[in-house]
C-alpha positions, -999 to 999 in steps of 0.1 A, spaced: 131 463 -247 96 459 -232 85 437 -261 116 415 -257 108 410 -220 72 403 -228 85 375 -250 109 362 -224 83 360 -196 58 344 -220 84 319 -231 92 310 -195 55 304 -189 53 282 -220 83 261 -208 67 258 -174 34 246 -189 54 219 -208 76 207 -180 53 209 -150 24 200 -172 35 164 -176 39 163 -138 3 175 -134 -9 150 -161 9 121 -144 -8 131 -111 -42 134 -128 -39 99 -141 -21 84 -111 -51 64 -99 -62 54 -134 -30 41 -150 -17 25 -118 -38 1 -97 -13 -16 -74 12 -1 -50 41 -11 -72 25 5 -103 18 37 -84 55 37 -73 63 34 -110 43 66 -118 60 85 -90 94 72 -100 88 86 -135 84 121 -122 104 118 -89 137 133 -101 121 162 -119 88 174 -104 102 197 -78 127 212 -103 99 218 -128 79 238 -102 108 262 -97 101 275 -132 68 290 -119 88 309 -93 113 320 -119 85 332 -142 70 352 -113 104 366 -104 110 377 -140 75 394 -141 84 413 -109 117 423 -124 105 434 -158 69 445 -153 66 454 -116 33 472 -119 17 442 -136 31 419 -109 18 441 -81 -17 444 -96 -20 407 -106 -8 393 -73 -31 416 -53 -61 411 -76 -57 373 -79 -48 368 -42 -74 342 -35 -66 322 -66 -29 324 -59 -35 310 -24 -55 281 -39 -26 274 -63 -1 276 -34 -20 252 -13 -25 227 -41 12 228 -49 19 221 -12 -6 192 -11 11 176 -42 45 178 -25 32 165 8 13 136 -9 45 125 -28 66 127 3 41 112 28 25 83 9 54 59 17 58 71 53 36 42 65 31 8 51 -6 10 54 -30 7 24 -55 32 37 -28 57 44 -14 53 8 -49 55 -7 -55 88 10 -23 104 -2 -26 89 -37 -62 104 -39 -49 138 -26 -21 138 -52 -46 131 -80 -72 157 -69 -46 184 -63 -31 178 -97 -65 180 -114 -75 211 -96 -42 228 -104 -47 221 -141 -82 237 -139 -71 267 -119 -41 275 -140 -61 271 -172 -87 294 -158 -59 319 -150 -50 320 -186 -86 325 -194 -87 355 -171 -57 370 -190 -75 366 -223 -109 377 -211 -98 407 -190 -103 417 -154 -118 448 -138 -86 469 -136 -95 504 -124 -80 538 -129 -55 532 -101 -41 501 -120 -54 477 -94 -84 455 -91 -103 431 -69 -120 400 -82 -140 374 -64 -138 337 -72 -172 338 -90 -202 361 -94 -230 351 -118 -206 329 -140 -211 354 -169 -185 376 -186 -189 413 -183 -175 444 -166 -174 427 -132 -166 390 -138 -153 365 -113 -122 344 -116 -145 315 -126 -172 321 -152 -184 300 -181 -155 309 -203 -126 305 -178 -141 272 -166 -142 260 -202 -106 269 -206 -98 252 -173 -115 219 -185 -96 221 -217 -63 226 -198 -72 196 -176 -77 174 -206 -46 187 -225 -23 182 -195 -38 148 -188 -29 136 -223 5 153 -220 12 133 -188 -1 101 -204 24 106 -233 52 111 -207 43 80 -187 41 59 -219 76 71 -228 91 64 -193 73 33 -180 69 -4 -189 44 -31 -182 7 -24 -173 13 13 -166 28 17 -200 -1 0 -217 -28 19 -198 -9 52 -204 -12 46 -242 -49 40 -239 -55 71 -218 -32 92 -241 -53 82 -271 -87 89 -253 -76 122 -238 -60 134 -271 -93 127 -288 -111 146 -262 -87 176 -266 -100 182 -301 -136 192 -294 -126 211 -263 -99 230 -283 -125 239 -309 -150 250 -282 -124 271 -264 -112 287 -296 -148 296 -306 -155 310 -271 -123 331 -274 -136 345 -307 -168 355 -289 -152 368 -257 -120 384 -271 -119 387 -309 -89 410 -308 -67 380 -301 -73 367 -336 -71 401 -352 -37 406 -337 -25 371 -349 -37 379 -385 -20 413 -383 13 396 -373 22 370 -400 52 358 -381 29 347 -353 16 319 -376 47 300 -365 30 293 -332 -2 283 -350 17 259 -372 35 245 -342 2 240 -324 -14 223 -354 17 202 -362 20 191 -326 -16 180 -325 -12 160 -357 20 145 -345 4 133 -314 -20 112 -334 6 100 -359 31 89 -334 4 74 -312 -5 50 -340 32 43 -346 38 39 -309 69 61 -311 69 72 -275 94 101 -274 81 117 -306 45 115 -293 56 133 -261 75 159 -280 44 165 -302 22 172 -272 50 195 -259 50 214 -293 12 217 -291 13 233 -257 42 256 -266 23 267 -298 -9 272 -278 6 294 -251 28 312 -277 -2 320 -300 -23 331 -270 3 355 -256 13 368 -291 -23 375 -298 -27 392 -265 3 415 -269 8 442 -258 -17 436 -230 -8 418 -198 -42 425 -181 -70 440 -202 -95 461 -183 -131 451 -186 -141 486 -172 -122 508 -197 -95 498 -222 -75 529 -211 -70 513 -177 -54 481 -192 -19 471 -181 4 467 -211 40 459 -217 47 495 -224 30 512 -194 41 487 -167 77 480 -178 107 488 -156 132 514 -166 152 506 -197 185 505 -179 172 479 -154 158 458 -183 191 459 -202 211 449 -170 186 422 -162 189 408 -197 226 402 -193 220 383 -160 190 364 -174 212 351 -203 236 337 -177 209 323 -156 190 306 -184 222 291 -198 228 275 -164 192 263 -162 193 248 -196 225 230 -188 211 217 -156 179 204 -172 198 189 -201 221 170 -176 191 160 -155 171 145 -184 202 128 -198 210 112 -164 175 97 -161 170 86 -197 155 52 -203 126 35 -185 121 40 -148 128 15 -120 101 18 -92 125 3 -67 150 31 -71 158 48 -38 142 82 -33 119 80 -63 84 69 -57 
């Protein structure tokens, strides 16, 4: 049962990366693909109906982690307290920027909030990417099952690393580029005119930049945590995620050249799902590896809730996820087609 819940929580995180990822990507590119106020309203109209709903998936993932692996939740949220506060404030700034930019018809006012929106989106991508890097690299979990970790130390990996070191920063930059290209694919699918044209250009450039960063991040992971790849090779079924990742990356280029907007966006979505899926599969059964002693690591087995609670929660999760899938299906069907920046309440 603990393995099933590990898969459920990891799957929820992968879906969050895909859905909120294009929001972050649109924010990162906000000031680049849109140069006039009308064009920036077009970008905001593209994500307006969905960005806040997408962010609830992060809360849902955290709730499921607390439900199924309470010891991991307690340790992670105390150890990563500073990083989580940064994420929280950046999410707040994004929401404020979207809501406040049109409060006054003043160019300086709108420029300030547009810049805030872009910077907050870019920093969120880096911080969340670095968080995944911390999960892969490991953290100084002690005998008590808890740890404290500063934002940075000497930027080297080791027994007492910081949240940011050379490896996690590399993963963060890779995440920034991957989500920027994902957002560009989404904007190319949902917009018309100059924003559409520029989105295609940025999608191509960012997708090209993803490749060397992906190779570098993979090589760094082999150096920092080779067990990830040993576990993948020992579990042949996990190659599904690797193939999904490779196929999604190839599909991005293919459908870019063919200008098939929806298929290009779905390809980048497949790439992200495969990437997160392969990472978490290779990391199983660990949630948080201890850099001090492997015996102190927090795993799916030693931090899971009681089996009765997990079985009961599974029944309620099936009901909840069915309702959520129905809601998102209805939402995306209701906003299908290109966006209208003049629509009330969006942008």
